[in-house]
Legacy VTK file of the C-alpha trace (Angstrom):
# vtk DataFile Version 3.0
C-alpha trace
ASCII
DATASET POLYDATA
POINTS 346 float
106.733 115.913 80.512
108.281 118.506 83.350
110.460 118.596 85.989
109.897 119.167 89.963
111.544 121.942 91.426
111.311 120.027 95.033
113.243 116.756 95.635
111.279 116.485 98.579
109.359 113.042 98.498
106.647 113.643 101.394
103.931 114.853 98.817
104.614 111.995 96.846
104.080 109.317 99.169
100.876 108.551 101.468
102.810 107.080 104.213
104.023 111.155 104.608
107.485 110.109 105.034
110.263 112.712 104.712
112.790 111.636 102.007
114.412 112.680 99.095
115.292 112.335 96.157
118.094 113.260 93.766
115.956 114.434 91.211
111.762 113.921 90.676
110.753 113.818 87.232
106.659 113.928 85.822
105.793 112.090 82.336
102.677 112.976 80.661
103.196 110.524 78.122
105.407 107.415 76.698
107.298 109.787 75.066
108.109 111.810 78.170
108.844 108.478 80.117
111.287 107.431 77.825
113.044 110.961 78.242
113.132 110.866 81.443
114.830 107.416 82.007
116.909 107.314 79.272
118.691 110.907 80.695
118.658 109.016 84.528
120.351 105.885 82.460
122.761 108.584 81.320
123.470 109.932 84.415
123.856 106.249 85.831
121.160 106.945 88.544
119.049 104.709 89.954
115.478 104.920 88.499
112.078 104.814 90.726
109.228 105.055 88.808
106.101 105.731 91.074
102.030 106.328 90.551
100.416 107.402 93.640
102.649 106.366 96.133
100.291 104.603 97.910
101.786 101.370 98.630
105.113 102.507 99.081
107.725 103.093 102.445
110.277 105.178 101.997
112.799 103.300 104.066
115.710 106.379 103.854
116.592 108.979 100.961
116.554 107.878 97.486
119.719 108.541 95.829
118.780 108.595 91.941
115.627 109.632 90.062
111.993 109.732 90.600
109.637 109.153 87.984
106.252 110.237 88.484
103.770 107.974 86.187
101.501 110.811 84.994
99.674 109.939 81.711
95.985 110.289 81.865
93.526 109.190 79.405
89.696 107.420 79.653
88.660 105.747 76.495
84.977 103.581 76.692
83.656 101.793 73.832
80.666 99.334 73.924
80.087 95.772 72.710
76.245 94.101 73.467
77.154 93.005 76.509
79.984 95.118 78.113
81.879 98.286 78.600
85.449 98.036 77.202
87.527 101.003 79.251
91.093 101.901 78.541
92.291 103.403 81.519
95.708 105.545 81.270
98.179 104.617 84.057
98.517 107.823 85.860
94.503 108.540 86.763
93.382 108.199 90.012
91.330 104.551 90.932
88.598 105.919 93.081
88.259 109.128 90.632
88.128 106.298 87.572
85.048 104.913 89.689
83.202 107.900 90.287
83.534 108.371 86.392
82.294 105.622 85.226
79.680 105.701 87.795
78.360 108.703 86.601
78.573 107.136 83.114
76.436 104.811 84.364
78.801 102.141 84.312
79.033 100.165 87.211
81.271 96.828 88.548
83.723 98.209 90.184
81.794 99.571 93.398
83.632 97.267 95.280
87.195 98.372 94.970
85.877 102.052 95.913
88.371 104.106 98.027
91.249 102.507 97.198
93.849 104.655 97.317
96.268 105.234 94.450
96.622 105.123 90.352
95.441 102.600 87.882
98.824 101.665 87.423
99.455 100.308 90.243
95.810 97.817 90.130
97.493 95.383 88.143
100.608 94.889 90.098
99.265 94.230 93.299
96.076 92.530 91.626
94.225 94.988 94.193
90.881 93.816 95.886
88.137 94.290 98.461
85.134 93.326 99.646
85.031 89.953 97.633
86.705 91.422 94.311
89.960 91.216 92.550
91.145 93.396 89.902
91.434 90.583 87.931
88.271 89.987 87.607
87.200 93.286 86.148
90.857 93.170 83.945
90.749 92.704 79.878
94.380 93.871 79.418
97.557 95.541 80.505
99.470 97.777 78.045
103.569 98.644 79.210
106.471 99.496 77.624
110.056 98.170 77.538
112.034 100.704 78.915
114.974 99.688 77.147
114.196 99.447 73.757
110.970 101.562 74.052
108.493 98.456 72.446
104.767 98.328 73.711
103.609 95.288 74.999
99.840 94.189 75.228
99.051 91.129 78.093
95.620 89.826 78.556
94.592 89.114 81.815
95.595 85.832 81.894
98.884 86.373 80.348
99.193 88.709 83.837
99.417 85.370 86.022
97.195 87.467 88.598
97.447 85.818 92.094
96.549 87.287 95.801
98.019 90.506 95.832
100.593 89.305 92.798
100.733 89.651 89.109
103.870 89.225 86.573
104.397 92.503 87.075
106.202 91.976 90.399
108.542 89.355 88.650
109.507 88.877 85.057
108.095 92.405 84.254
109.432 94.273 87.422
112.796 96.290 86.039
112.742 98.061 83.056
109.085 98.088 82.490
106.766 100.032 83.062
102.675 99.980 82.673
101.271 102.996 80.530
97.256 101.815 80.691
95.423 98.821 81.837
91.859 97.581 79.699
88.757 96.523 81.601
85.503 94.781 81.065
82.516 95.842 83.016
79.845 93.731 82.001
76.276 95.694 81.082
74.334 92.971 83.392
75.461 94.270 87.008
75.690 91.514 89.375
76.418 92.515 92.930
79.326 90.908 94.934
77.870 90.869 98.614
80.267 88.440 100.460
81.901 90.471 102.506
81.017 92.867 105.659
77.989 95.005 105.702
77.273 94.104 102.232
76.165 91.144 102.991
73.156 92.485 104.912
71.840 93.053 100.831
69.217 91.229 98.738
70.823 90.412 95.660
67.572 90.849 93.543
67.231 94.235 95.474
70.754 96.144 95.745
71.502 98.954 93.604
75.415 99.674 92.371
74.660 103.016 94.769
74.354 101.085 97.941
76.922 98.990 97.147
79.647 101.966 95.823
78.243 104.174 99.610
78.394 100.855 101.478
82.086 100.222 100.746
82.886 104.014 101.148
81.104 103.995 104.484
82.780 101.005 105.572
86.254 102.299 104.322
85.920 105.818 106.178
85.251 104.519 109.309
88.099 101.690 109.636
90.815 103.513 107.279
92.748 106.844 108.304
92.985 109.130 105.409
96.173 109.971 104.506
95.599 113.275 103.663
95.199 114.020 107.295
97.372 110.671 108.688
99.904 109.171 107.053
98.991 105.546 105.927
99.460 102.958 102.826
96.323 101.474 103.299
96.569 97.574 104.712
100.028 97.309 105.732
100.580 93.332 105.644
98.858 90.799 103.582
96.075 88.292 105.401
98.354 85.252 105.207
97.102 82.089 103.367
98.235 79.048 105.982
97.279 75.246 105.292
93.411 74.150 106.703
95.018 72.539 109.432
96.377 75.424 111.372
93.209 77.539 110.600
91.341 74.600 112.185
93.299 74.707 115.548
92.815 78.145 115.404
89.619 78.680 115.065
89.003 75.906 117.412
90.450 78.236 119.775
88.937 81.323 118.665
85.544 80.959 116.816
85.452 84.380 115.682
88.126 84.316 113.818
87.239 85.748 110.180
88.469 83.031 107.692
87.742 82.573 104.171
88.263 79.507 102.253
91.304 80.068 99.577
92.144 76.484 97.959
91.153 73.079 98.354
94.332 73.140 100.759
94.793 76.246 102.158
92.445 79.373 103.982
93.005 82.946 104.092
92.871 84.488 107.617
92.474 88.222 108.411
95.690 89.867 109.000
94.144 92.753 111.171
92.229 90.194 113.255
95.440 88.450 114.287
97.546 91.702 115.414
94.422 92.893 116.997
94.290 89.811 119.255
98.111 90.506 119.981
96.928 93.713 122.179
98.504 95.692 119.482
95.892 98.590 118.817
97.357 101.750 119.424
100.785 100.543 119.722
103.455 102.748 118.998
107.407 102.818 118.399
108.915 106.510 117.451
106.867 108.366 115.583
104.820 105.191 114.031
101.258 103.410 115.212
99.476 100.652 114.879
96.170 102.084 114.248
93.321 102.225 116.552
90.469 101.080 114.797
91.859 98.895 111.823
94.461 97.216 113.182
96.234 96.107 109.886
96.537 100.006 108.969
100.219 101.185 110.335
100.335 105.360 110.582
102.331 108.014 110.834
100.902 109.118 113.585
104.141 112.016 114.551
106.599 112.313 112.094
107.137 109.266 111.870
110.684 107.695 109.689
110.735 104.542 107.637
112.989 103.044 110.173
110.132 103.751 112.574
107.899 102.029 110.796
109.906 98.938 109.868
110.700 98.788 113.871
106.920 98.704 114.316
106.386 96.173 111.884
108.838 93.912 113.213
107.373 94.257 116.819
103.675 93.428 114.757
105.198 90.322 113.000
107.023 88.707 115.963
103.967 89.207 118.398
102.091 87.719 115.980
104.285 84.429 114.931
104.293 83.912 119.050
100.850 83.743 119.277
99.914 81.985 116.081
102.288 80.741 114.381
102.040 82.616 111.885
104.525 85.111 110.286
102.903 88.167 108.384
104.394 89.299 105.200
103.739 93.310 104.356
102.246 94.134 101.555
103.481 97.698 101.140
106.906 97.846 99.291
110.147 98.919 101.297
112.149 101.649 98.911
115.912 101.846 100.029
118.483 104.268 98.570
118.797 102.833 95.258
115.353 101.221 95.005
113.231 98.296 95.852
114.054 96.035 98.777
113.052 92.884 100.776
110.860 94.236 102.882
110.360 90.411 104.748
114.161 90.301 105.421
113.994 94.158 106.718
111.470 93.145 109.723
112.711 89.631 110.176
LINES 1 347
346 0 1 2 3 4 5 6 7 8 9 10 11 12 13 14 15 16 17 18 19 20 21 22 23 24 25 26 27 28 29 30 31 32 33 34 35 36 37 38 39 40 41 42 43 44 45 46 47 48 49 50 51 52 53 54 55 56 57 58 59 60 61 62 63 64 65 66 67 68 69 70 71 72 73 74 75 76 77 78 79 80 81 82 83 84 85 86 87 88 89 90 91 92 93 94 95 96 97 98 99 100 101 102 103 104 105 106 107 108 109 110 111 112 113 114 115 116 117 118 119 120 121 122 123 124 125 126 127 128 129 130 131 132 133 134 135 136 137 138 139 140 141 142 143 144 145 146 147 148 149 150 151 152 153 154 155 156 157 158 159 160 161 162 163 164 165 166 167 168 169 170 171 172 173 174 175 176 177 178 179 180 181 182 183 184 185 186 187 188 189 190 191 192 193 194 195 196 197 198 199 200 201 202 203 204 205 206 207 208 209 210 211 212 213 214 215 216 217 218 219 220 221 222 223 224 225 226 227 228 229 230 231 232 233 234 235 236 237 238 239 240 241 242 243 244 245 246 247 248 249 250 251 252 253 254 255 256 257 258 259 260 261 262 263 264 265 266 267 268 269 270 271 272 273 274 275 276 277 278 279 280 281 282 283 284 285 286 287 288 289 290 291 292 293 294 295 296 297 298 299 300 301 302 303 304 305 306 307 308 309 310 311 312 313 314 315 316 317 318 319 320 321 322 323 324 325 326 327 328 329 330 331 332 333 334 335 336 337 338 339 340 341 342 343 344 345
């Protein structure tokens, strides 16, 4: 356990928003995590548990204690058919994929270069290029902060759905993920349903080809947070009725749509925003990225309020044109904790 001398949060959120906390502590074990939490509770501080800060927007200064989860460790076991990997929540997600790749353990290639730490993966049920976290998850370990009890849920018990899980609901407050368990099949099969991956032959594709292609696509479309503050995809891809999807497709044949279930269709939010001619549009220091409209960027010392104003403008324009109301994927953090993102931009 350690304590940051600075209370500035800019280095701990990929949006690069200049906000402050009253206190910042770093947890490197479950024990230090519980100690920091109890100290904050004794001071009657609001508490924010933060991983890589890749999916948060600070809307103002945080009037409490921020605890950075830096619990590390990678343990690999094997069975006849799979690799079983237990990973500390504080490990960097992309660095984990690279590490496993060097061990010739494959299956996470489509999720390469997603920013953030491992502990965030189950909360969001992160996904990209045809695969979601739930497809490789075996279990999630977390701790109940009030009691110190450790709990393990199987993948099925996590109630994963599109960018959602039980960790956004029942186990949202006073619980923190400490490790995840991954099951990666030894018999590797490529997932080639999205973007440039469709060019590969299922019989000839290699894990390295998939990994390199995903990295290239993300680097071409998405700005590096180290160079231009952002939180990746700002909005969720909306799930709409088949009827609405059909009406849009009949007017815009090139609209990217993906079957979601028997009653609904997923539409690319970035495409909807682009049709509203919003690429490059800015409010204050925040702007819509010129290459990928789904990404809002910190172009010039943006404040959290700049980003909120821009997100609200984007949502309104898409609603006016398509009768679809976009919802943020990014978590909004106010002075005492998470606030309702949809309410903020409505």
